[in-house]
N, C-alpha and C positions, 0 to 999 in steps of 0.2 A: 504494500500500500504506500502511496506517495504521501509525503508530508503535507499538512494542510494548515493554513493560517486563516483565522476568522477576522474579517475587517468589516465593522459595522453590521455584523450579523450574517455576512455572506462568506461561505467557506471556499477558499481559493487554494487550488493545488500548487505546490512549489516544485516546478519541473523545468528542466532545460528543454529546448526544442525537440531534440532527438527522442528523448524519453516520452515527451508528450505525444509524438507521432507513434511511438510503440504502443502507448496506452490506447490510442485511437484504433490501431490495428487489432488490439485485443478486444475492444468493444465491438468492432465489426465482425470479428470471428465468433462472438458469443451468440449472435442472433438477437432478435428483438429490436425495439426502437429506442435509440439513445439520442442524447443531445449534448452539445458543447457550446458554452458561452464565454465571451471575453468580458472582463470588467475593468473599468477605469474609474477615475474620481467622479465623473459625471454619473456613470451607471450606479455607483454606490451611494451617491447623494439621492438619486431617485429611489433606490431600494430602502434607504433610511426613512424616507417619507411615505413609502407605500408598502405596507406589509404584504399585500398580494403580489407585488412585483418581487419582493425579497423571496417569497416562497417559490415563485416561478424560477428565479435564478438558482435557488438551492435545489430545485428538482433536477438540475442537469447532472449528467454523469461526470463531466469535466468542466471546471471553471478555471480559466487561465488569466494571468495578470497582463494588463495593458497600460503602460504609462508610468511616469515618474511618481504620480500621486500615490498609486497603490504601492509602489516600491518604498516610498517614505513611510507610509502607514505600516507596512510589514516590519520595517526596521524598528519602529517604535515598540513593537511587540517581540523584538529579538530575532526576527526572521529575515533572511536575505534571499531574494529570488535570484536564481542563477542566470536568468536572461529576461529581457523585456519581450514578452510574446505578443506584441501588437498584431492584431488580426490581419492588417493589410500586408504584413510581411509573412505571417504564419500561413495564411490561406494558400498563397502560391506554392509553398512547400507541400501543403496537404494535397493540392491539385497534382503536383508532380508524383506524390506517393500514389494517388488514385490512378494516374496514368500507368505507373509501373505495376500496379496490382490489378489492372483491367477493371477498375471500378468506375461507375458512371456518376455524373453530376446533373443536377437540375438547379437552375438559377431563378430565384423568385425575389423581385424587388425593383426599386427605382421606377423611373418614368417609362411610359410605353416606348418600346424599341431599344432601350438601354441594355436590358438583360441579354437580348439577342446579340447586340454589338459586343458586349463583354464576353459572351460565349465564343463568338467568332475569334476574338483576339486571344482568348485563352488557348483555343485550339491551334491557332497559328504559332503561339509561343511554345506550346507543349504538343508537338505532333503526336497523334495517337490518343490524346485525351478524348474521352467520350462524354459529350454533353447531350443528354437525351431530351432536354426541354428547357424552355425559358419563358417567364411570364412577368409582366410588370407588377408593381405592388399597389397600384391605384385601382383596385377592384372594390366594388361595393359589397355590403353585407349580403345582398341578394345574389351576388356572383360568386360568393365564397365556396359554396358546394361544388360549383363547376370547376373552380381552380383546384380544389382538393381532388376531385375526380381525375383531372388532367395529370396531376402528380402521381396519383395511384396507378393510372394506366401507363405512365412513362416508367414507373418502377425504378427510380434512381437508387443508387447506393448511398449517395450523399446529397443532401438538400442544403443549399446556401440561401439563407433568408436575410434580405437587406431592407428592413422596414425602419431601422433606427430604434433607439431605446425610448421607452420600454416595450413598444409594440411588438417587436420581433420575438423577444424572449417570451412574452405572455402568449403570443400566437403559437409558438412552437410548443410551449408547455400544455396549452389547451388542446392542440390537434395532433400531438406527437404520435399517439397510439393509432388514431384513425388514418393518419398518413401512411403508416407502415413503412417508413423509410428507416433504414438501419442507423443513419446518423444525420441529424438536423443541426445546423449551426447558424447562430446569429452573427451576421458579418458586417452590420452597419453600412458604411459607405463603400465597402469593397467593390460592389458591382459598378459603381460610378468610377472608381479608380481603375478597375480592370478595363472598362470601356474607354478610358482615356479622357473622360470628361472633367476629372478633378486632378489637379497636379499634386504630386507628392512633394514633401519638403526635401531640400537638398540633403545629401548623405550626412554632411557634418551636423546638420540640425537634428537628424534622427539619432545619430550617435550620442549627441549631447542631451537626448531626451527632451528636445525643444520643438518637436513637430507641432505641438498644440499652438505654439506662438505663430508658426507659419500659417496654420489653418485660420487662426484668429485674424491675421493680416489679410487673408484672402476673403473671408466672410465675416467682417466685424459686426454687421447688423444682426446676423443670425446667431453668432457664437459668443458675443461679449458677455451675456449673462452666464453661460455655461462656464467660461474660463475666468473672467474677471471677478465675478461674484461667487461662482461655484467652487473654484479651487480653494480660496481661503476658508469657505464654509466647510468644505470636506476636511481640511487639515485641522480645523478647530474641533470638529466632531470626533475625529480620530484621537486627537490629543486629550480631549475630555474623557473619551472611553478608556484611554490608557491610564489617566489619573484615577478613574473610578476602579479600574482593575487593581491598581497598585494599592488603593485604599482598602479594597476588599481583602487582598492578600495579607495586608498588615493586620487588619482586624481579626482575621482567622488565625493569627499567630504564626503564619508562615515566614514572616519577616521578623527579624530581631528588633 
C-alpha cells in the first residue's frame, strides 16, 4: 500500500510517476470500474467547503498531488511528495502507457469539436494510440443518457473527463458504475491543452512550480479569485489544521 497524507480531509497518495503508473496498471488488471483524480489548492478549497465534493474525491481509487500548494501542505504534516504529478504532464505519460498496452481512450469535455481535435493530435503524437470516441462537455441534462450510452457502446478502457472542478469528479463518482469503464479520470483543462488551444507555461516556470502564475497572466479575469484569493485561503486553512492537530496531540499526552 502506498503512503497517504490527508490534506483538509482528502487522502492523497504519495507516489512518484512510475509507481503511480504501476498502480494504474494494477487497477486495470483487477477489473471493475475505478477512478483517478488530481488535487491542487483550488480543488481542496472546494472540497473544504463542500462535503459532497470531498466525498466524491475520496471515492477515487487514486488521488494524486498537483501543484506547489499541496506540496507545502504535505510538508506541514511531515510528508514530502517525490514528484509534482500535475495532470497535464501525467496524462500524456498515461496515454503512452495505454498505447503500449493496447488500451483505448475516450475523451469527454471542452467545447464542441475540441475533444475530436485533441484526439487527433494525441494520435499523431503517439502513433498506435486508440481513441474510440470523443464528445464535448456542453451537453444538457436531457442529453446525458445519450452521452452515457455512447461511452458504453464505445467501451473504452480509459475515460478522460474534462469538465473542470468540481463537476468532473462529482460526475465520475455518480456515473462510474453505470459507465462500466475500467478507469475514469478527471483531467481538467487537459483536453484544451492537448488540442493546442491553451498554451503551457515555459519549462522553467513549470520546474519552479510557477505554472499557476503563467495561467493567471493568460486568464486574469477568470482565474484571479482562484489564485489571488484562493491560494492564501488554502494555506491558512492548512496551517490552522496543523495547529489544531498539534494541539490535539499535546492534549493527548503524546507530546512532552
